N, C-alpha and C positions, 0 to 999 in steps of 0.2 A: 504494500500500500504506500503510495507516494503522497506526501503532504509537507508543507513548509514548517519545520519545527521552530525556525526563527524568521522574522520578517526581513526580506531582502531590501537593500538600500533603495533600489529603483521603485519599490512599492510606495514608499513614503513620498516620493515625488509625484506619483499619480494621485495619491490621496493625502495631500498635505493636511496636517492637523490631526491625523488619527493618533490615538493614545496607544503606544506600545510599551511605554514604561511609565510607572506612576511617579508622583511628585514626592519623593522620599530619598534620603541619603543614608549611607552606612548600612547597618544590618536590618534594613526594613524592606519587605517585599509585599506583593499582593497576590495571594492565592485566589484563583477564580474557578468556578465550577459551572459547566454548561449543561443544558438540556433537561434539568429537573423542573420542579420537584417531583419525585416519585417515592412511594412508601418503601420500596425494596432497597433504596440506596441513600436517599437524602437524610433520613433520621440518623443513620449510622455516621454519615459525614459530620453532621452537627454534633453528635456525641463525641467523636474523637477530636474535633476542633475544640470543643469545650474542655476535654481532658488536658489538652496542651495549651489552653488559654490563647488560642489564635483566632483571628477574625478573617473573613473571606468575603468575596462578592459572588453572588449566584445569578447567572444569566438564565432567566427562566423562560420556558416555552409556555405561551399563554394557555393552551388547552390543558397543560399539566397543572397549572395554577388553579384553573377552573375546577379541575377534578379533585385537587388535593389542597384545598384552601388552608386547612389546619397546619399542614406541614409548612406551607408558605408563611403563614403567620408566625410560626416558630422561628423561621429564619430571621424575620424582622425583630422579634422579641429578644433574640439572643445577640443582637447588636451587629449583625452582618448587613452588607449592602445588597441590593438587588438591581438587576438590569433586564432590559427587554431583549428577547431572543426570537422574536416573531411568534405568531400564534400557532403555526403548524410546522415550525422548523423548516422554513422554505429556503431554497437556493435562489439567491438574488439574480444569478445569471439566467435563470429560467422564468423570471417574472418581470412584467413591465413596471415602470416607476409607480403607477397607480396601484397595481396589485400588491407591490411591496409595501407601499404606504398603508394600504388597507390592513395588511397583516400586522404591521407595527401598531397602528392605531387601535385595532381590536385588542391587542395585548395591553395597551395603555389602560384599558378599563379594569384590568386585574393587577397590573404591575405599575405602581407609581414611581416616578423618577425619570432622570434624563439619560441614564447610561444605556448604551445599546451595543450589542455584539452581533454581527451578521453570522448566521449559521454557515458552517463550512468556510468561514472567512471570505465568503463570496458576495460581492455587490458591485454594481456598475458605477462609473464616475457620476452618472446622472442621479442614481439613487443616493450616493454619498453627498452630492451637492444639496440635495433636499434635506438630508439628515444633519449635516454639520452645523447648521445655524442654531439648532436648539438642543442638540444631543452630544454627549461625549461618546464618540465611536471608539470602542475599545478593542484592540487586537491583542498582541502578546509579545513578550520577550522570548518566551519558550513555550511551545506546545508539546505537552507530554507524550501524546500519541497513545494514551491509555485505552483508546477504543480499538487499537490495531491488534488483530489476532497474533501478529508477529512481534508484539511489544517486548522490548528487552529491558527488564527492570534495572540491571546494572548500568546500562548506558544512560537511561533516564536519570537515575540518581546521580551519576557522574556529572551530567549537564546541569542539574539543579544545584549541585554543590559548587560548580564553577560560576554560575550566573546569579546565585541568590544574594543580591545586595543592591543598594541604590535604586530601589523602586521597581525591581524586576517583576513583571507580570507573568505568572505561571498559570497555564490552563490544564485543568482536569475535567472530568465529566461525571456527574452523578446520574448515570444512565445505566440501563440494563446491559447495553453493549460493552460498557467499560467496567462494570462493577467487579468482575473477577480480577482484573489488573489493578484497579483502584484500591481494592482491599489489601493488596500486597504493597503497592508503592506509597500510598498516602501515609501509613504509619511510619515508614522508613524516612520519608521527607520530614514529617513532624518531629521525629526523634532527632534527626540531624539539626533541625532548627533549634530544638531545645539545647542540644549540646554546644552549638555554636553561638547561642545567644541571638538568634534571628527572630524578629517579630513580623508576623503577617498582619497587615492592616486591611480594613475594608475600604474600597475605593470611594472617594467622595463623589457625590452627585455634581454634575456640571452646573455652575451658577449661571443664571440667566440675567 
């Protein structure tokens, strides 16, 4: 499976202003989780984040929030941030600007805030131009690849250990597809954070 674990330099020229690193220095990072909330994975993620006293940002799929409102409420109550990840986890390359906007606005009814992450990291320049005025469009410093059947725990942990500083944004997934790998790698990442004195913060909403 091919996917960009890090954002290439040319990408930020096409999409100026995307957030690929958070506003923090030193041993501060931003854990993020995409595709939830779902009962099979998200409560476990919240439990282990609580055990290690770490905060995160959850980019939520609207239909999952609609189905699992209590889990979504728990995310908020425990001090994490939330962001919009479209209602049906759609691929921006396969949607018109209007269709994409409708997906996002439908999710706005369930997920308050200005943060947005495009599913698959895919959106067109036209879609981005519409979004950038009012939303913080968040990509990543490192994409874990926990959804990949060929996921390599050691390689992932090595990259996290190299990159985890100065506002690095790390992407994991609280999804059925990723849960097997996530349940292995996330405790290892959090243990490393604890030993190295690294704090994960919740991304702030974009001020308007």
